[in-house]
C-alpha positions as CSV (number, residue, x, y, z in Angstrom):
1,M,82.0,91.2,89.4
2,T,81.1,94.9,88.9
3,A,81.5,97.9,90.8
4,A,78.3,97.7,92.0
5,D,79.3,94.5,93.6
6,V,81.7,95.5,95.9
7,P,81.6,97.9,98.9
8,W,84.7,99.8,98.3
9,D,85.4,102.7,95.9
10,A,87.8,102.6,93.2
11,G,90.7,104.7,94.9
12,F,90.6,101.7,97.5
13,E,91.0,98.8,94.8
14,E,93.8,100.8,93.2
15,L,95.6,101.3,96.2
16,L,95.6,97.7,97.2
17,T,96.0,96.3,93.9
18,S,99.2,98.2,93.3
19,V,101.0,96.5,96.5
20,L,99.9,93.5,95.7
21,P,102.7,91.8,93.0
22,R,100.2,88.5,92.6
23,R,97.3,90.4,91.6
24,A,98.7,92.1,88.4
25,G,96.2,91.7,85.8
26,A,94.2,89.3,87.5
27,G,90.5,91.5,87.6
28,P,88.6,93.3,90.4
29,L,89.2,92.3,93.9
30,T,86.7,90.1,95.8
31,G,86.1,90.9,99.4
32,D,87.2,87.4,100.6
33,L,90.8,87.3,98.6
34,D,93.4,86.2,101.2
35,L,95.7,89.3,101.3
36,K,98.6,87.2,102.2
37,K,98.4,84.9,99.3
38,A,98.0,87.8,97.0
39,G,101.6,88.9,98.0
40,L,100.8,91.6,100.7
41,D,103.9,91.3,102.9
42,S,105.0,93.3,105.6
43,M,106.7,95.6,103.6
44,A,103.7,96.0,101.2
45,T,101.4,96.6,104.3
46,I,103.2,99.2,105.5
47,E,103.5,100.8,102.0
48,L,99.5,100.4,102.1
49,L,98.5,101.6,105.4
50,V,101.0,104.8,104.7
51,R,99.3,105.3,101.2
52,L,95.6,104.8,102.9
53,E,96.2,107.0,105.6
54,A,97.4,109.8,103.1
55,G,95.1,109.2,100.8
56,Y,91.8,108.8,102.9
57,R,93.1,111.5,105.4
58,V,92.4,109.1,108.3
59,E,94.6,107.1,111.3
60,F,94.7,103.8,112.1
61,P,94.5,103.2,115.8
62,E,97.4,101.1,116.8
63,D,94.7,98.5,118.1
64,A,93.5,98.1,114.5
65,L,97.0,96.9,112.9
66,T,96.5,93.4,113.0
67,A,96.9,90.6,111.0
68,A,92.9,90.2,110.8
69,T,92.6,93.8,109.7
70,F,94.9,93.5,106.5
71,A,93.5,89.4,106.0
72,T,91.2,90.2,103.2
73,P,89.7,93.6,101.3
74,A,86.4,93.3,103.0
75,A,88.2,93.4,106.4
76,L,90.6,96.2,105.5
77,W,87.6,98.4,103.8
78,A,85.6,97.8,107.2
79,V,88.6,99.1,109.2
80,L,89.2,102.2,106.8
81,T,85.4,103.0,106.6
82,A,85.3,102.9,110.6
83,Q,87.9,105.0,110.6
84,R,86.7,107.8,108.4
85,T,83.4,107.8,110.3
86,A,85.1,108.5,113.5
87,T,87.4,111.4,111.8
88,V,84.3,112.9,110.3
89,T,82.3,112.7,113.7
90,A,85.5,113.9,115.5
């Protein structure tokens, strides 16, 4: 898998892999990776959320703070992208 094969940027992948203890040295992320199985527990989810909001200058709405949002990299990127778009147009 190459950088051209994923919809997200390198910063997103770095943030995500930094909170996934079971991904150390495992190679690039795939969109359908089960983040819970990769080690994303409740504390890591909060840390990731804070880092994403600060790094991308967005705020996740309360209704987006669901297990589905944090289920896979693709799902999380979709919500993050929607928030980035909403922030730009606001």
